[in-house]
PyMOL commands that place a pseudoatom at each C-alpha (Angstrom):
pseudoatom trace, name=CA, resn=MET, resi=1, chain=A, elem=C, hetatm=0, pos=[36.687, 23.974, 82.279]
pseudoatom trace, name=CA, resn=LEU, resi=2, chain=A, elem=C, hetatm=0, pos=[33.131, 24.931, 83.033]
pseudoatom trace, name=CA, resn=HIS, resi=3, chain=A, elem=C, hetatm=0, pos=[34.283, 26.109, 86.495]
pseudoatom trace, name=CA, resn=TRP, resi=4, chain=A, elem=C, hetatm=0, pos=[36.750, 28.428, 84.953]
pseudoatom trace, name=CA, resn=LEU, resi=5, chain=A, elem=C, hetatm=0, pos=[34.185, 29.855, 82.566]
pseudoatom trace, name=CA, resn=ALA, resi=6, chain=A, elem=C, hetatm=0, pos=[31.641, 30.328, 85.355]
pseudoatom trace, name=CA, resn=ALA, resi=7, chain=A, elem=C, hetatm=0, pos=[34.199, 32.537, 87.303]
pseudoatom trace, name=CA, resn=ALA, resi=8, chain=A, elem=C, hetatm=0, pos=[35.003, 34.582, 84.148]
pseudoatom trace, name=CA, resn=ARG, resi=9, chain=A, elem=C, hetatm=0, pos=[31.184, 34.974, 83.474]
pseudoatom trace, name=CA, resn=ALA, resi=10, chain=A, elem=C, hetatm=0, pos=[30.603, 36.217, 86.928]
pseudoatom trace, name=CA, resn=GLU, resi=11, chain=A, elem=C, hetatm=0, pos=[33.236, 38.929, 86.554]
pseudoatom trace, name=CA, resn=LEU, resi=12, chain=A, elem=C, hetatm=0, pos=[30.916, 40.498, 83.833]
pseudoatom trace, name=CA, resn=VAL, resi=13, chain=A, elem=C, hetatm=0, pos=[28.198, 40.944, 86.378]
pseudoatom trace, name=CA, resn=PRO, resi=14, chain=A, elem=C, hetatm=0, pos=[28.305, 44.163, 88.387]
pseudoatom trace, name=CA, resn=PRO, resi=15, chain=A, elem=C, hetatm=0, pos=[27.093, 44.504, 91.987]
pseudoatom trace, name=CA, resn=ALA, resi=16, chain=A, elem=C, hetatm=0, pos=[23.328, 44.732, 92.142]
pseudoatom trace, name=CA, resn=ALA, resi=17, chain=A, elem=C, hetatm=0, pos=[22.084, 48.307, 91.679]
pseudoatom trace, name=CA, resn=ARG, resi=18, chain=A, elem=C, hetatm=0, pos=[18.849, 47.888, 93.723]
pseudoatom trace, name=CA, resn=GLU, resi=19, chain=A, elem=C, hetatm=0, pos=[17.555, 45.827, 96.720]
pseudoatom trace, name=CA, resn=GLY, resi=20, chain=A, elem=C, hetatm=0, pos=[15.810, 42.620, 95.555]
pseudoatom trace, name=CA, resn=ALA, resi=21, chain=A, elem=C, hetatm=0, pos=[17.736, 42.474, 92.276]
pseudoatom trace, name=CA, resn=VAL, resi=22, chain=A, elem=C, hetatm=0, pos=[17.439, 39.132, 90.384]
pseudoatom trace, name=CA, resn=LEU, resi=23, chain=A, elem=C, hetatm=0, pos=[19.893, 37.269, 88.313]
pseudoatom trace, name=CA, resn=VAL, resi=24, chain=A, elem=C, hetatm=0, pos=[18.486, 34.463, 86.102]
pseudoatom trace, name=CA, resn=ASP, resi=25, chain=A, elem=C, hetatm=0, pos=[21.157, 31.822, 85.303]
pseudoatom trace, name=CA, resn=LEU, resi=26, chain=A, elem=C, hetatm=0, pos=[19.963, 29.943, 82.086]
pseudoatom trace, name=CA, resn=GLY, resi=27, chain=A, elem=C, hetatm=0, pos=[21.413, 26.412, 81.798]
pseudoatom trace, name=CA, resn=CYS, resi=28, chain=A, elem=C, hetatm=0, pos=[22.694, 26.883, 85.369]
pseudoatom trace, name=CA, resn=GLY, resi=29, chain=A, elem=C, hetatm=0, pos=[23.938, 23.298, 85.608]
pseudoatom trace, name=CA, resn=GLY, resi=30, chain=A, elem=C, hetatm=0, pos=[24.949, 22.574, 89.150]
pseudoatom trace, name=CA, resn=GLY, resi=31, chain=A, elem=C, hetatm=0, pos=[25.201, 26.211, 90.200]
pseudoatom trace, name=CA, resn=LEU, resi=32, chain=A, elem=C, hetatm=0, pos=[28.753, 26.845, 89.318]
pseudoatom trace, name=CA, resn=MET, resi=33, chain=A, elem=C, hetatm=0, pos=[28.313, 30.633, 89.222]
pseudoatom trace, name=CA, resn=ALA, resi=34, chain=A, elem=C, hetatm=0, pos=[26.909, 30.799, 92.749]
pseudoatom trace, name=CA, resn=PRO, resi=35, chain=A, elem=C, hetatm=0, pos=[30.136, 31.007, 94.659]
pseudoatom trace, name=CA, resn=HIS, resi=36, chain=A, elem=C, hetatm=0, pos=[31.412, 33.882, 92.431]
pseudoatom trace, name=CA, resn=LEU, resi=37, chain=A, elem=C, hetatm=0, pos=[28.232, 35.940, 92.814]
pseudoatom trace, name=CA, resn=ARG, resi=38, chain=A, elem=C, hetatm=0, pos=[28.126, 35.841, 96.571]
pseudoatom trace, name=CA, resn=GLY, resi=39, chain=A, elem=C, hetatm=0, pos=[28.197, 39.324, 98.033]
pseudoatom trace, name=CA, resn=LYS, resi=40, chain=A, elem=C, hetatm=0, pos=[26.957, 40.942, 94.781]
pseudoatom trace, name=CA, resn=GLY, resi=41, chain=A, elem=C, hetatm=0, pos=[23.433, 41.333, 96.122]
pseudoatom trace, name=CA, resn=TYR, resi=42, chain=A, elem=C, hetatm=0, pos=[21.329, 39.220, 93.682]
pseudoatom trace, name=CA, resn=HIS, resi=43, chain=A, elem=C, hetatm=0, pos=[18.525, 36.638, 94.166]
pseudoatom trace, name=CA, resn=HIS, resi=44, chain=A, elem=C, hetatm=0, pos=[20.071, 33.915, 92.085]
pseudoatom trace, name=CA, resn=ILE, resi=45, chain=A, elem=C, hetatm=0, pos=[17.516, 31.943, 90.042]
pseudoatom trace, name=CA, resn=GLY, resi=46, chain=A, elem=C, hetatm=0, pos=[18.675, 28.976, 87.998]
pseudoatom trace, name=CA, resn=VAL, resi=47, chain=A, elem=C, hetatm=0, pos=[16.962, 27.241, 85.134]
pseudoatom trace, name=CA, resn=ASP, resi=48, chain=A, elem=C, hetatm=0, pos=[17.997, 23.834, 83.887]
pseudoatom trace, name=CA, resn=ARG, resi=49, chain=A, elem=C, hetatm=0, pos=[16.345, 20.884, 82.147]
pseudoatom trace, name=CA, resn=SER, resi=50, chain=A, elem=C, hetatm=0, pos=[18.203, 18.279, 84.294]
pseudoatom trace, name=CA, resn=PRO, resi=51, chain=A, elem=C, hetatm=0, pos=[16.590, 17.271, 87.567]
pseudoatom trace, name=CA, resn=THR, resi=52, chain=A, elem=C, hetatm=0, pos=[19.944, 16.410, 88.890]
pseudoatom trace, name=CA, resn=ALA, resi=53, chain=A, elem=C, hetatm=0, pos=[21.443, 19.814, 87.957]
pseudoatom trace, name=CA, resn=VAL, resi=54, chain=A, elem=C, hetatm=0, pos=[18.425, 21.481, 89.705]
pseudoatom trace, name=CA, resn=ARG, resi=55, chain=A, elem=C, hetatm=0, pos=[19.115, 19.605, 92.867]
pseudoatom trace, name=CA, resn=GLN, resi=56, chain=A, elem=C, hetatm=0, pos=[22.781, 20.419, 92.837]
pseudoatom trace, name=CA, resn=ALA, resi=57, chain=A, elem=C, hetatm=0, pos=[22.178, 24.088, 92.060]
pseudoatom trace, name=CA, resn=ALA, resi=58, chain=A, elem=C, hetatm=0, pos=[19.776, 24.287, 95.023]
pseudoatom trace, name=CA, resn=ASP, resi=59, chain=A, elem=C, hetatm=0, pos=[22.488, 22.772, 97.288]
pseudoatom trace, name=CA, resn=HIS, resi=60, chain=A, elem=C, hetatm=0, pos=[24.787, 25.748, 96.232]
pseudoatom trace, name=CA, resn=GLY, resi=61, chain=A, elem=C, hetatm=0, pos=[22.026, 28.172, 97.372]
pseudoatom trace, name=CA, resn=VAL, resi=62, chain=A, elem=C, hetatm=0, pos=[20.338, 28.720, 93.976]
pseudoatom trace, name=CA, resn=LEU, resi=63, chain=A, elem=C, hetatm=0, pos=[16.564, 29.037, 93.676]
pseudoatom trace, name=CA, resn=ALA, resi=64, chain=A, elem=C, hetatm=0, pos=[16.586, 26.487, 90.747]
pseudoatom trace, name=CA, resn=VAL, resi=65, chain=A, elem=C, hetatm=0, pos=[13.594, 25.509, 88.631]
pseudoatom trace, name=CA, resn=ARG, resi=66, chain=A, elem=C, hetatm=0, pos=[13.392, 22.962, 85.870]
pseudoatom trace, name=CA, resn=GLY, resi=67, chain=A, elem=C, hetatm=0, pos=[12.790, 24.463, 82.440]
pseudoatom trace, name=CA, resn=ASP, resi=68, chain=A, elem=C, hetatm=0, pos=[14.156, 24.738, 78.933]
pseudoatom trace, name=CA, resn=VAL, resi=69, chain=A, elem=C, hetatm=0, pos=[15.968, 27.984, 77.796]
pseudoatom trace, name=CA, resn=THR, resi=70, chain=A, elem=C, hetatm=0, pos=[13.668, 28.180, 74.840]
pseudoatom trace, name=CA, resn=ALA, resi=71, chain=A, elem=C, hetatm=0, pos=[10.614, 28.258, 77.130]
pseudoatom trace, name=CA, resn=VAL, resi=72, chain=A, elem=C, hetatm=0, pos=[11.580, 29.715, 80.392]
pseudoatom trace, name=CA, resn=PRO, resi=73, chain=A, elem=C, hetatm=0, pos=[8.914, 29.344, 83.091]
pseudoatom trace, name=CA, resn=LEU, resi=74, chain=A, elem=C, hetatm=0, pos=[9.401, 32.881, 84.475]
pseudoatom trace, name=CA, resn=ARG, resi=75, chain=A, elem=C, hetatm=0, pos=[7.383, 36.045, 83.654]
pseudoatom trace, name=CA, resn=ASP, resi=76, chain=A, elem=C, hetatm=0, pos=[8.574, 38.948, 81.522]
pseudoatom trace, name=CA, resn=GLY, resi=77, chain=A, elem=C, hetatm=0, pos=[10.917, 41.577, 82.930]
pseudoatom trace, name=CA, resn=ARG, resi=78, chain=A, elem=C, hetatm=0, pos=[11.885, 39.403, 85.881]
pseudoatom trace, name=CA, resn=ALA, resi=79, chain=A, elem=C, hetatm=0, pos=[15.596, 39.828, 85.802]
pseudoatom trace, name=CA, resn=ASP, resi=80, chain=A, elem=C, hetatm=0, pos=[18.116, 42.602, 86.369]
pseudoatom trace, name=CA, resn=VAL, resi=81, chain=A, elem=C, hetatm=0, pos=[20.606, 40.260, 84.819]
pseudoatom trace, name=CA, resn=VAL, resi=82, chain=A, elem=C, hetatm=0, pos=[20.258, 37.176, 82.552]
pseudoatom trace, name=CA, resn=ALA, resi=83, chain=A, elem=C, hetatm=0, pos=[23.365, 34.941, 82.331]
pseudoatom trace, name=CA, resn=ALA, resi=84, chain=A, elem=C, hetatm=0, pos=[23.498, 32.425, 79.382]
pseudoatom trace, name=CA, resn=GLY, resi=85, chain=A, elem=C, hetatm=0, pos=[26.764, 30.530, 79.967]
pseudoatom trace, name=CA, resn=GLU, resi=86, chain=A, elem=C, hetatm=0, pos=[27.930, 27.691, 77.780]
pseudoatom trace, name=CA, resn=ILE, resi=87, chain=A, elem=C, hetatm=0, pos=[24.311, 26.880, 76.692]
pseudoatom trace, name=CA, resn=LEU, resi=88, chain=A, elem=C, hetatm=0, pos=[23.683, 28.665, 73.330]
pseudoatom trace, name=CA, resn=GLU, resi=89, chain=A, elem=C, hetatm=0, pos=[25.947, 26.187, 71.473]
pseudoatom trace, name=CA, resn=HIS, resi=90, chain=A, elem=C, hetatm=0, pos=[23.686, 23.409, 72.656]
pseudoatom trace, name=CA, resn=VAL, resi=91, chain=A, elem=C, hetatm=0, pos=[20.273, 24.660, 71.427]
pseudoatom trace, name=CA, resn=GLU, resi=92, chain=A, elem=C, hetatm=0, pos=[18.649, 24.087, 68.142]
pseudoatom trace, name=CA, resn=ASP, resi=93, chain=A, elem=C, hetatm=0, pos=[16.615, 27.175, 68.028]
pseudoatom trace, name=CA, resn=LEU, resi=94, chain=A, elem=C, hetatm=0, pos=[19.013, 30.125, 68.619]
pseudoatom trace, name=CA, resn=PRO, resi=95, chain=A, elem=C, hetatm=0, pos=[16.566, 32.895, 67.926]
pseudoatom trace, name=CA, resn=ARG, resi=96, chain=A, elem=C, hetatm=0, pos=[14.103, 31.431, 70.434]
pseudoatom trace, name=CA, resn=ALA, resi=97, chain=A, elem=C, hetatm=0, pos=[16.712, 31.141, 73.131]
pseudoatom trace, name=CA, resn=VAL, resi=98, chain=A, elem=C, hetatm=0, pos=[17.801, 34.770, 72.478]
pseudoatom trace, name=CA, resn=ALA, resi=99, chain=A, elem=C, hetatm=0, pos=[14.177, 35.980, 72.574]
pseudoatom trace, name=CA, resn=GLU, resi=100, chain=A, elem=C, hetatm=0, pos=[13.570, 34.241, 75.877]
pseudoatom trace, name=CA, resn=SER, resi=101, chain=A, elem=C, hetatm=0, pos=[16.769, 35.634, 77.385]
pseudoatom trace, name=CA, resn=CYS, resi=102, chain=A, elem=C, hetatm=0, pos=[15.812, 39.228, 76.364]
pseudoatom trace, name=CA, resn=ARG, resi=103, chain=A, elem=C, hetatm=0, pos=[12.237, 38.819, 77.375]
pseudoatom trace, name=CA, resn=LEU, resi=104, chain=A, elem=C, hetatm=0, pos=[13.348, 38.095, 80.981]
pseudoatom trace, name=CA, resn=LEU, resi=105, chain=A, elem=C, hetatm=0, pos=[15.167, 41.256, 81.232]
pseudoatom trace, name=CA, resn=ARG, resi=106, chain=A, elem=C, hetatm=0, pos=[13.838, 44.461, 82.877]
pseudoatom trace, name=CA, resn=PRO, resi=107, chain=A, elem=C, hetatm=0, pos=[14.354, 47.684, 80.808]
pseudoatom trace, name=CA, resn=GLY, resi=108, chain=A, elem=C, hetatm=0, pos=[18.008, 48.449, 81.335]
pseudoatom trace, name=CA, resn=GLY, resi=109, chain=A, elem=C, hetatm=0, pos=[18.736, 44.854, 82.368]
pseudoatom trace, name=CA, resn=LEU, resi=110, chain=A, elem=C, hetatm=0, pos=[22.063, 43.197, 81.530]
pseudoatom trace, name=CA, resn=LEU, resi=111, chain=A, elem=C, hetatm=0, pos=[22.638, 40.082, 79.308]
pseudoatom trace, name=CA, resn=VAL, resi=112, chain=A, elem=C, hetatm=0, pos=[25.862, 38.233, 79.767]
pseudoatom trace, name=CA, resn=LEU, resi=113, chain=A, elem=C, hetatm=0, pos=[26.856, 35.068, 77.900]
pseudoatom trace, name=CA, resn=ASP, resi=114, chain=A, elem=C, hetatm=0, pos=[29.702, 32.914, 76.699]
pseudoatom trace, name=CA, resn=THR, resi=115, chain=A, elem=C, hetatm=0, pos=[29.621, 30.411, 73.904]
pseudoatom trace, name=CA, resn=LEU, resi=116, chain=A, elem=C, hetatm=0, pos=[31.484, 28.803, 71.043]
pseudoatom trace, name=CA, resn=ALA, resi=117, chain=A, elem=C, hetatm=0, pos=[31.738, 30.324, 67.565]
pseudoatom trace, name=CA, resn=ASP, resi=118, chain=A, elem=C, hetatm=0, pos=[30.753, 28.715, 64.312]
pseudoatom trace, name=CA, resn=THR, resi=119, chain=A, elem=C, hetatm=0, pos=[34.114, 28.579, 62.733]
pseudoatom trace, name=CA, resn=ALA, resi=120, chain=A, elem=C, hetatm=0, pos=[36.488, 25.960, 61.469]
pseudoatom trace, name=CA, resn=LEU, resi=121, chain=A, elem=C, hetatm=0, pos=[39.061, 27.095, 64.031]
pseudoatom trace, name=CA, resn=CYS, resi=122, chain=A, elem=C, hetatm=0, pos=[36.647, 26.451, 66.796]
pseudoatom trace, name=CA, resn=ARG, resi=123, chain=A, elem=C, hetatm=0, pos=[35.663, 23.065, 65.549]
pseudoatom trace, name=CA, resn=ALA, resi=124, chain=A, elem=C, hetatm=0, pos=[39.427, 22.095, 65.467]
pseudoatom trace, name=CA, resn=LEU, resi=125, chain=A, elem=C, hetatm=0, pos=[40.170, 23.485, 68.818]
pseudoatom trace, name=CA, resn=ALA, resi=126, chain=A, elem=C, hetatm=0, pos=[37.118, 23.232, 70.951]
pseudoatom trace, name=CA, resn=ILE, resi=127, chain=A, elem=C, hetatm=0, pos=[35.963, 19.930, 69.611]
pseudoatom trace, name=CA, resn=GLY, resi=128, chain=A, elem=C, hetatm=0, pos=[38.950, 18.341, 67.903]
pseudoatom trace, name=CA, resn=VAL, resi=129, chain=A, elem=C, hetatm=0, pos=[41.403, 19.117, 70.667]
pseudoatom trace, name=CA, resn=ALA, resi=130, chain=A, elem=C, hetatm=0, pos=[39.610, 20.052, 73.938]
pseudoatom trace, name=CA, resn=GLU, resi=131, chain=A, elem=C, hetatm=0, pos=[37.362, 17.072, 73.851]
pseudoatom trace, name=CA, resn=ARG, resi=132, chain=A, elem=C, hetatm=0, pos=[40.408, 14.837, 73.856]
pseudoatom trace, name=CA, resn=VAL, resi=133, chain=A, elem=C, hetatm=0, pos=[42.152, 16.397, 76.824]
pseudoatom trace, name=CA, resn=PRO, resi=134, chain=A, elem=C, hetatm=0, pos=[40.970, 14.771, 80.096]
pseudoatom trace, name=CA, resn=GLY, resi=135, chain=A, elem=C, hetatm=0, pos=[39.088, 17.241, 82.204]
pseudoatom trace, name=CA, resn=MET, resi=136, chain=A, elem=C, hetatm=0, pos=[38.639, 19.910, 79.523]
pseudoatom trace, name=CA, resn=ALA, resi=137, chain=A, elem=C, hetatm=0, pos=[35.345, 18.799, 77.846]
pseudoatom trace, name=CA, resn=PRO, resi=138, chain=A, elem=C, hetatm=0, pos=[33.545, 15.561, 77.588]
pseudoatom trace, name=CA, resn=ARG, resi=139, chain=A, elem=C, hetatm=0, pos=[33.930, 13.689, 74.314]
pseudoatom trace, name=CA, resn=GLY, resi=140, chain=A, elem=C, hetatm=0, pos=[30.830, 14.370, 72.006]
pseudoatom trace, name=CA, resn=VAL, resi=141, chain=A, elem=C, hetatm=0, pos=[29.381, 17.109, 74.175]
pseudoatom trace, name=CA, resn=HIS, resi=142, chain=A, elem=C, hetatm=0, pos=[29.378, 19.703, 71.423]
pseudoatom trace, name=CA, resn=ASP, resi=143, chain=A, elem=C, hetatm=0, pos=[27.549, 19.298, 68.187]
pseudoatom trace, name=CA, resn=PRO, resi=144, chain=A, elem=C, hetatm=0, pos=[29.370, 21.190, 65.443]
pseudoatom trace, name=CA, resn=GLU, resi=145, chain=A, elem=C, hetatm=0, pos=[26.113, 22.084, 63.664]
pseudoatom trace, name=CA, resn=LEU, resi=146, chain=A, elem=C, hetatm=0, pos=[24.999, 24.042, 66.760]
pseudoatom trace, name=CA, resn=LEU, resi=147, chain=A, elem=C, hetatm=0, pos=[27.987, 26.273, 67.077]
pseudoatom trace, name=CA, resn=VAL, resi=148, chain=A, elem=C, hetatm=0, pos=[26.970, 29.857, 67.194]
pseudoatom trace, name=CA, resn=ASP, resi=149, chain=A, elem=C, hetatm=0, pos=[27.113, 32.372, 64.317]
pseudoatom trace, name=CA, resn=ARG, resi=150, chain=A, elem=C, hetatm=0, pos=[28.297, 35.513, 65.802]
pseudoatom trace, name=CA, resn=ALA, resi=151, chain=A, elem=C, hetatm=0, pos=[26.508, 37.870, 63.345]
pseudoatom trace, name=CA, resn=GLU, resi=152, chain=A, elem=C, hetatm=0, pos=[23.190, 35.994, 63.810]
pseudoatom trace, name=CA, resn=LEU, resi=153, chain=A, elem=C, hetatm=0, pos=[23.617, 36.143, 67.593]
pseudoatom trace, name=CA, resn=ALA, resi=154, chain=A, elem=C, hetatm=0, pos=[24.103, 39.998, 67.354]
pseudoatom trace, name=CA, resn=ARG, resi=155, chain=A, elem=C, hetatm=0, pos=[21.086, 40.433, 65.032]
pseudoatom trace, name=CA, resn=GLU, resi=156, chain=A, elem=C, hetatm=0, pos=[18.741, 38.390, 67.293]
pseudoatom trace, name=CA, resn=CYS, resi=157, chain=A, elem=C, hetatm=0, pos=[19.857, 40.340, 70.320]
pseudoatom trace, name=CA, resn=ALA, resi=158, chain=A, elem=C, hetatm=0, pos=[19.395, 43.648, 68.500]
pseudoatom trace, name=CA, resn=ARG, resi=159, chain=A, elem=C, hetatm=0, pos=[15.797, 42.581, 67.439]
pseudoatom trace, name=CA, resn=HIS, resi=160, chain=A, elem=C, hetatm=0, pos=[14.910, 42.463, 71.126]
pseudoatom trace, name=CA, resn=GLY, resi=161, chain=A, elem=C, hetatm=0, pos=[16.593, 45.678, 72.199]
pseudoatom trace, name=CA, resn=VAL, resi=162, chain=A, elem=C, hetatm=0, pos=[19.985, 44.372, 73.267]
pseudoatom trace, name=CA, resn=ARG, resi=163, chain=A, elem=C, hetatm=0, pos=[23.020, 45.711, 71.532]
pseudoatom trace, name=CA, resn=LEU, resi=164, chain=A, elem=C, hetatm=0, pos=[25.506, 42.991, 72.264]
pseudoatom trace, name=CA, resn=GLN, resi=165, chain=A, elem=C, hetatm=0, pos=[29.270, 43.598, 72.562]
pseudoatom trace, name=CA, resn=VAL, resi=166, chain=A, elem=C, hetatm=0, pos=[31.697, 40.668, 72.415]
pseudoatom trace, name=CA, resn=ARG, resi=167, chain=A, elem=C, hetatm=0, pos=[35.237, 39.759, 73.137]
pseudoatom trace, name=CA, resn=GLY, resi=168, chain=A, elem=C, hetatm=0, pos=[37.181, 36.553, 72.758]
pseudoatom trace, name=CA, resn=VAL, resi=169, chain=A, elem=C, hetatm=0, pos=[38.432, 34.684, 75.831]
pseudoatom trace, name=CA, resn=ARG, resi=170, chain=A, elem=C, hetatm=0, pos=[40.830, 31.799, 76.461]
pseudoatom trace, name=CA, resn=PRO, resi=171, chain=A, elem=C, hetatm=0, pos=[42.513, 30.068, 79.280]
pseudoatom trace, name=CA, resn=SER, resi=172, chain=A, elem=C, hetatm=0, pos=[45.676, 31.695, 80.558]
pseudoatom trace, name=CA, resn=LEU, resi=173, chain=A, elem=C, hetatm=0, pos=[48.624, 29.718, 79.026]
pseudoatom trace, name=CA, resn=ARG, resi=174, chain=A, elem=C, hetatm=0, pos=[50.591, 29.834, 82.276]
pseudoatom trace, name=CA, resn=GLY, resi=175, chain=A, elem=C, hetatm=0, pos=[47.561, 28.794, 84.238]
pseudoatom trace, name=CA, resn=LEU, resi=176, chain=A, elem=C, hetatm=0, pos=[46.815, 26.022, 81.833]
pseudoatom trace, name=CA, resn=ALA, resi=177, chain=A, elem=C, hetatm=0, pos=[50.360, 24.654, 81.987]
pseudoatom trace, name=CA, resn=ALA, resi=178, chain=A, elem=C, hetatm=0, pos=[50.042, 24.653, 85.870]
pseudoatom trace, name=CA, resn=TRP, resi=179, chain=A, elem=C, hetatm=0, pos=[46.768, 22.792, 85.673]
pseudoatom trace, name=CA, resn=LEU, resi=180, chain=A, elem=C, hetatm=0, pos=[48.178, 20.168, 83.261]
pseudoatom trace, name=CA, resn=ALA, resi=181, chain=A, elem=C, hetatm=0, pos=[51.114, 19.717, 85.667]
pseudoatom trace, name=CA, resn=ARG, resi=182, chain=A, elem=C, hetatm=0, pos=[48.591, 19.332, 88.490]
pseudoatom trace, name=CA, resn=ARG, resi=183, chain=A, elem=C, hetatm=0, pos=[49.944, 22.319, 90.299]
pseudoatom trace, name=CA, resn=SER, resi=184, chain=A, elem=C, hetatm=0, pos=[46.640, 24.172, 90.149]
pseudoatom trace, name=CA, resn=GLU, resi=185, chain=A, elem=C, hetatm=0, pos=[43.055, 23.330, 90.267]
pseudoatom trace, name=CA, resn=THR, resi=186, chain=A, elem=C, hetatm=0, pos=[41.776, 26.450, 88.332]
pseudoatom trace, name=CA, resn=VAL, resi=187, chain=A, elem=C, hetatm=0, pos=[42.847, 28.428, 85.297]
pseudoatom trace, name=CA, resn=PRO, resi=188, chain=A, elem=C, hetatm=0, pos=[42.105, 32.107, 84.891]
pseudoatom trace, name=CA, resn=MET, resi=189, chain=A, elem=C, hetatm=0, pos=[40.377, 33.027, 81.611]
pseudoatom trace, name=CA, resn=VAL, resi=190, chain=A, elem=C, hetatm=0, pos=[41.897, 36.054, 79.805]
pseudoatom trace, name=CA, resn=PRO, resi=191, chain=A, elem=C, hetatm=0, pos=[40.480, 38.322, 77.191]
pseudoatom trace, name=CA, resn=ILE, resi=192, chain=A, elem=C, hetatm=0, pos=[41.865, 38.181, 73.579]
pseudoatom trace, name=CA, resn=SER, resi=193, chain=A, elem=C, hetatm=0, pos=[40.901, 40.149, 70.395]
pseudoatom trace, name=CA, resn=SER, resi=194, chain=A, elem=C, hetatm=0, pos=[39.846, 37.122, 68.369]
pseudoatom trace, name=CA, resn=THR, resi=195, chain=A, elem=C, hetatm=0, pos=[36.208, 35.860, 68.813]
pseudoatom trace, name=CA, resn=ALA, resi=196, chain=A, elem=C, hetatm=0, pos=[36.762, 32.892, 66.452]
pseudoatom trace, name=CA, resn=VAL, resi=197, chain=A, elem=C, hetatm=0, pos=[36.639, 30.330, 69.125]
pseudoatom trace, name=CA, resn=LEU, resi=198, chain=A, elem=C, hetatm=0, pos=[35.245, 31.016, 72.616]
pseudoatom trace, name=CA, resn=PHE, resi=199, chain=A, elem=C, hetatm=0, pos=[33.767, 34.401, 73.312]
pseudoatom trace, name=CA, resn=GLN, resi=200, chain=A, elem=C, hetatm=0, pos=[31.866, 36.368, 75.839]
pseudoatom trace, name=CA, resn=GLY, resi=201, chain=A, elem=C, hetatm=0, pos=[28.952, 38.762, 75.138]
pseudoatom trace, name=CA, resn=ARG, resi=202, chain=A, elem=C, hetatm=0, pos=[27.578, 41.597, 77.339]
pseudoatom trace, name=CA, resn=GLY, resi=203, chain=A, elem=C, hetatm=0, pos=[24.822, 44.127, 76.536]
pseudoatom trace, name=CA, resn=ARG, resi=204, chain=A, elem=C, hetatm=0, pos=[21.961, 45.996, 78.138]
pseudoatom trace, name=CA, resn=ARG, resi=205, chain=A, elem=C, hetatm=0, pos=[18.337, 46.037, 77.138]
pseudoatom trace, name=CA, resn=ALA, resi=206, chain=A, elem=C, hetatm=0, pos=[17.243, 49.420, 75.979]
pseudoatom trace, name=CA, resn=ALA, resi=207, chain=A, elem=C, hetatm=0, pos=[15.141, 51.106, 78.664]
pseudoatom trace, name=CA, resn=ALA, resi=208, chain=A, elem=C, hetatm=0, pos=[12.378, 52.159, 76.235]
pseudoatom trace, name=CA, resn=ASP, resi=209, chain=A, elem=C, hetatm=0, pos=[11.882, 48.640, 74.688]
pseudoatom trace, name=CA, resn=THR, resi=210, chain=A, elem=C, hetatm=0, pos=[9.075, 46.274, 75.452]
pseudoatom trace, name=CA, resn=PRO, resi=211, chain=A, elem=C, hetatm=0, pos=[10.178, 42.698, 76.098]
pseudoatom trace, name=CA, resn=GLY, resi=212, chain=A, elem=C, hetatm=0, pos=[9.848, 40.562, 72.887]
pseudoatom trace, name=CA, resn=ARG, resi=213, chain=A, elem=C, hetatm=0, pos=[9.125, 43.468, 70.655]
pseudoatom trace, name=CA, resn=PRO, resi=214, chain=A, elem=C, hetatm=0, pos=[11.182, 43.141, 67.509]
pseudoatom trace, name=CA, resn=ARG, resi=215, chain=A, elem=C, hetatm=0, pos=[13.615, 45.883, 66.595]
pseudoatom trace, name=CA, resn=ALA, resi=216, chain=A, elem=C, hetatm=0, pos=[15.482, 46.598, 63.419]
pseudoatom trace, name=CA, resn=ALA, resi=217, chain=A, elem=C, hetatm=0, pos=[18.665, 44.463, 63.384]
pseudoatom trace, name=CA, resn=ALA, resi=218, chain=A, elem=C, hetatm=0, pos=[21.825, 46.612, 63.601]
pseudoatom trace, name=CA, resn=GLN, resi=219, chain=A, elem=C, hetatm=0, pos=[24.760, 45.912, 61.352]
pseudoatom trace, name=CA, resn=PRO, resi=220, chain=A, elem=C, hetatm=0, pos=[27.031, 43.180, 62.683]
pseudoatom trace, name=CA, resn=GLY, resi=221, chain=A, elem=C, hetatm=0, pos=[30.055, 45.276, 62.507]
pseudoatom trace, name=CA, resn=ARG, resi=222, chain=A, elem=C, hetatm=0, pos=[28.410, 47.815, 64.800]
pseudoatom trace, name=CA, resn=THR, resi=223, chain=A, elem=C, hetatm=0, pos=[26.914, 45.311, 67.248]
pseudoatom trace, name=CA, resn=THR, resi=224, chain=A, elem=C, hetatm=0, pos=[29.837, 43.096, 67.737]
pseudoatom trace, name=CA, resn=ARG, resi=225, chain=A, elem=C, hetatm=0, pos=[33.349, 44.160, 68.626]
pseudoatom trace, name=CA, resn=ALA, resi=226, chain=A, elem=C, hetatm=0, pos=[36.420, 42.654, 70.162]
pseudoatom trace, name=CA, resn=ALA, resi=227, chain=A, elem=C, hetatm=0, pos=[35.961, 44.231, 73.705]
pseudoatom trace, name=CA, resn=ALA, resi=228, chain=A, elem=C, hetatm=0, pos=[33.137, 44.214, 76.198]
pseudoatom trace, name=CA, resn=GLU, resi=229, chain=A, elem=C, hetatm=0, pos=[32.511, 47.342, 78.139]
pseudoatom trace, name=CA, resn=GLY, resi=230, chain=A, elem=C, hetatm=0, pos=[33.410, 47.259, 81.801]
for i in range(1, 230): cmd.bond("trace and resi %d" % i, "trace and resi %d" % (i + 1))
show_as sticks, trace
zoom trace
C-alpha cells in the first residue's frame, strides 16, 4: 500500500518552478516516490532513520541522508517542496516534526503529506482491518496512540506559516478488487470528502514568514477542509 500512497503523494507535487529546485522527502523509506517524480525537475533529497532505507533510496537515485524527522540534518529554507508521507503517525512529537518540515521550506515552498487520523473509525479500519490483510500493512506497524489529530496538525502548520488544506483519500474499490484477485499490482488512490481515516494535506509557506517563527494558529475549520487545491 505504501507504493499506492507514494504515487498519490507525487501527484500533489507540481513541476519545479525553477532550475535547481529541491524536494526533501521526510521518512523516504526505500525511495518509493522517486519513480513518480522523474521529469518534474527536482533534486530529490531523502531523509530516513534506517540505514537500509537510505541505501535503497540511493539505489533509486535519491540523495539520501540518515536523520530523524524531528531533527533533520539540513539547513533552513533548503526545500521548494517538503513531502512527509506516512510518517507523522509514527512520531511521538508531532509539533516538533511539523516545525522541522516547515523550517526546511523556502518562502512560498510547498508542504505535502499523508497520514492517518486520530479517530475510532481509523483505528478500526487502518489498524483493525488493514493490518490483517496480507500486503496491506504489517501487523503492529501503527501505534493507535500516535494517530494524528487533524485540528492539532492544522494549528501546528499555521504556527509556522503554512495554511494546510486536507482531503480524504482511499483505494479505488475497483482497483482494490482487482488487486485482491491478483489481476493488478497497483491500486489508484481516489479523493473522498471524509478525512476520518486516511488523508492528504497540502499547503504553502507564506512568503513573508521566517522559518520557525510562530504564527497565531488559525481556526481549524478555516485551515482544514475536504479538498486540496490543485
